[in-house]
DODRENKE-108076 format. One line per field, with one value per atom (N, C-alpha, C): residue number from 1; residue in three letters; chain; atom name; z, x, y. Coordinates in nm, 3 decimals. Each point is the difference from the previous one (the first is absolute). Layout:
N
n <- NUM_...
res <- Ala_...
chain <- A_...
atom <- CA_...
c3 <- Z_...
c1 <- X_...
c2 <- Y_...
//
This chain:
52
n <- 1_1_1_2_2_2_3_3_3_4_4_4_5_5_5_6_6_6_7_7_7_8_8_8_9_9_9_10_10_10_11_11_11_12_12_12_13_13_13_14_14_14_15_15_15_16_16_16_17_17_17_18_18_18_19_19_19_20_20_20_21_21_21_22_22_22_23_23_23_24_24_24_25_25_25_26_26_26_27_27_27_28_28_28_29_29_29_30_30_30_31_31_31_32_32_32_33_33_33_34_34_34_35_35_35_36_36_36_37_37_37_38_38_38_39_39_39_40_40_40_41_41_41_42_42_42_43_43_43_44_44_44_45_45_45_46_46_46_47_47_47_48_48_48_49_49_49_50_50_50_51_51_51_52_52_52
res <- Unk_Unk_Unk_Unk_Unk_Unk_Unk_Unk_Unk_Unk_Unk_Unk_Unk_Unk_Unk_Unk_Unk_Unk_Unk_Unk_Unk_Unk_Unk_Unk_Unk_Unk_Unk_Unk_Unk_Unk_Unk_Unk_Unk_Unk_Unk_Unk_Unk_Unk_Unk_Unk_Unk_Unk_Unk_Unk_Unk_Unk_Unk_Unk_Unk_Unk_Unk_Unk_Unk_Unk_Unk_Unk_Unk_Unk_Unk_Unk_Unk_Unk_Unk_Unk_Unk_Unk_Unk_Unk_Unk_Unk_Unk_Unk_Unk_Unk_Unk_Unk_Unk_Unk_Unk_Unk_Unk_Unk_Unk_Unk_Unk_Unk_Unk_Unk_Unk_Unk_Unk_Unk_Unk_Unk_Unk_Unk_Unk_Unk_Unk_Unk_Unk_Unk_Unk_Unk_Unk_Unk_Unk_Unk_Unk_Unk_Unk_Unk_Unk_Unk_Unk_Unk_Unk_Unk_Unk_Unk_Unk_Unk_Unk_Unk_Unk_Unk_Unk_Unk_Unk_Unk_Unk_Unk_Unk_Unk_Unk_Unk_Unk_Unk_Unk_Unk_Unk_Unk_Unk_Unk_Unk_Unk_Unk_Unk_Unk_Unk_Unk_Unk_Unk_Unk_Unk_Unk
chain <- A_A_A_A_A_A_A_A_A_A_A_A_A_A_A_A_A_A_A_A_A_A_A_A_A_A_A_A_A_A_A_A_A_A_A_A_A_A_A_A_A_A_A_A_A_A_A_A_A_A_A_A_A_A_A_A_A_A_A_A_A_A_A_A_A_A_A_A_A_A_A_A_A_A_A_A_A_A_A_A_A_A_A_A_A_A_A_A_A_A_A_A_A_A_A_A_A_A_A_A_A_A_A_A_A_A_A_A_A_A_A_A_A_A_A_A_A_A_A_A_A_A_A_A_A_A_A_A_A_A_A_A_A_A_A_A_A_A_A_A_A_A_A_A_A_A_A_A_A_A_A_A_A_A_A_A
atom <- N_CA_C_N_CA_C_N_CA_C_N_CA_C_N_CA_C_N_CA_C_N_CA_C_N_CA_C_N_CA_C_N_CA_C_N_CA_C_N_CA_C_N_CA_C_N_CA_C_N_CA_C_N_CA_C_N_CA_C_N_CA_C_N_CA_C_N_CA_C_N_CA_C_N_CA_C_N_CA_C_N_CA_C_N_CA_C_N_CA_C_N_CA_C_N_CA_C_N_CA_C_N_CA_C_N_CA_C_N_CA_C_N_CA_C_N_CA_C_N_CA_C_N_CA_C_N_CA_C_N_CA_C_N_CA_C_N_CA_C_N_CA_C_N_CA_C_N_CA_C_N_CA_C_N_CA_C_N_CA_C_N_CA_C_N_CA_C_N_CA_C_N_CA_C_N_CA_C_N_CA_C
c3 <- 2.542_-0.086_0.051_-0.090_-0.021_-0.022_0.074_0.129_-0.166_0.079_-0.082_-0.027_0.107_0.003_-0.118_-0.089_-0.104_-0.118_-0.014_-0.161_-0.036_-0.154_-0.057_-0.013_-0.053_0.009_0.189_0.040_0.118_0.091_0.030_0.065_0.050_-0.122_0.012_0.066_0.072_0.078_0.150_0.030_0.160_-0.013_-0.059_0.025_0.176_0.036_0.107_0.125_0.136_0.080_0.005_0.029_-0.002_-0.158_-0.118_-0.069_-0.029_0.074_-0.077_0.205_0.066_0.139_-0.136_-0.062_-0.026_-0.097_-0.090_-0.105_0.097_0.138_0.071_0.018_0.058_0.034_-0.118_-0.125_-0.140_-0.001_-0.019_-0.064_0.136_0.098_0.137_0.004_-0.043_-0.041_-0.164_-0.105_-0.085_-0.040_0.114_0.039_0.127_0.044_0.114_-0.020_-0.159_-0.129_-0.099_-0.029_-0.093_0.099_0.087_0.127_-0.036_0.093_-0.064_-0.077_-0.122_-0.126_-0.018_0.052_-0.097_0.158_0.179_0.040_-0.028_-0.096_-0.031_-0.129_-0.053_-0.108_0.030_0.158_-0.032_0.096_0.033_0.122_-0.174_-0.055_-0.169_0.033_-0.057_-0.125_0.077_0.151_0.095_-0.045_0.052_0.006_-0.073_-0.141_-0.179_-0.003_0.050_-0.025_0.098_0.129_0.053_-0.060_-0.047_0.030_-0.156_-0.040_-0.102_0.035
c1 <- -0.473_-0.062_-0.092_-0.107_-0.116_-0.130_-0.001_-0.133_-0.121_-0.134_-0.106_-0.038_-0.030_-0.094_0.103_0.152_0.095_-0.098_-0.023_-0.068_-0.014_-0.043_-0.063_-0.077_-0.114_-0.080_-0.118_0.082_-0.039_-0.027_0.102_0.017_-0.194_-0.009_-0.135_-0.091_0.007_-0.127_0.133_0.079_0.042_0.044_0.025_0.084_-0.097_-0.051_-0.084_0.000_-0.010_0.041_-0.152_-0.110_-0.135_-0.030_0.061_-0.045_0.137_0.103_0.057_-0.008_-0.041_-0.118_-0.091_-0.118_-0.107_0.138_0.002_0.002_0.113_0.069_0.033_-0.036_-0.143_-0.145_-0.048_-0.041_-0.015_0.094_0.164_0.063_-0.029_0.046_-0.066_-0.102_-0.140_-0.164_0.072_0.091_0.012_0.031_0.203_0.006_-0.049_-0.039_-0.139_-0.104_-0.062_-0.109_0.125_0.117_0.087_0.016_0.071_0.001_-0.078_-0.098_-0.173_0.014_0.029_-0.047_0.147_0.029_0.149_-0.075_-0.053_-0.008_-0.078_-0.121_-0.136_0.068_0.112_0.002_0.136_0.005_0.116_-0.089_-0.051_-0.140_-0.106_-0.007_-0.068_0.076_0.146_0.044_0.042_0.058_0.012_-0.161_-0.072_-0.109_-0.020_-0.051_0.038_0.063_0.080_0.115_-0.012_-0.056_0.043_-0.178_-0.095_-0.065_-0.051_0.125_-0.013_0.043
c2 <- -4.082_-0.044_0.139_0.018_0.089_-0.022_0.073_0.004_0.013_-0.089_-0.033_0.120_0.168_0.091_0.055_0.001_0.007_-0.007_-0.133_-0.007_0.012_0.023_0.005_0.035_-0.161_-0.039_-0.062_0.027_-0.120_0.131_0.116_0.126_-0.012_0.070_0.026_-0.072_-0.091_-0.070_0.020_0.000_-0.039_0.116_0.152_0.105_0.100_-0.045_0.039_-0.154_-0.008_-0.073_-0.005_-0.007_-0.002_-0.077_0.050_-0.130_-0.109_-0.013_-0.164_-0.051_-0.025_0.007_-0.088_0.157_-0.114_-0.106_-0.024_-0.050_-0.122_-0.048_0.024_-0.167_0.086_-0.201_-0.012_0.046_-0.026_-0.101_-0.033_-0.121_-0.113_0.100_-0.144_-0.053_0.029_-0.021_-0.064_-0.022_-0.055_-0.127_0.011_-0.111_-0.103_0.032_-0.089_-0.105_0.111_-0.086_-0.085_0.023_-0.097_-0.069_-0.048_-0.083_-0.050_0.019_-0.124_-0.018_0.000_-0.039_-0.086_-0.013_-0.112_-0.084_0.010_-0.077_-0.094_0.063_-0.104_-0.105_0.082_-0.029_-0.153_0.044_-0.168_-0.028_0.004_-0.085_-0.038_0.063_-0.136_-0.103_0.085_-0.090_-0.158_0.035_-0.121_-0.165_0.100_-0.135_0.041_0.075_-0.078_-0.086_-0.076_-0.080_-0.128_0.111_-0.139_-0.111_0.049_-0.044_-0.125_0.055_-0.096_-0.105
//
């Protein structure tokens, strides 16, 4: 399996440990925000379903 550092397109974003750490933090934050939106959407659907 190839490392992400060796990828011709994504390699420039992950070529140093500092860049890799910065991008991993950004990915984690994006994932948490995505989860929040999914949970809010499920709650919204459940509330709208039960109020009908």
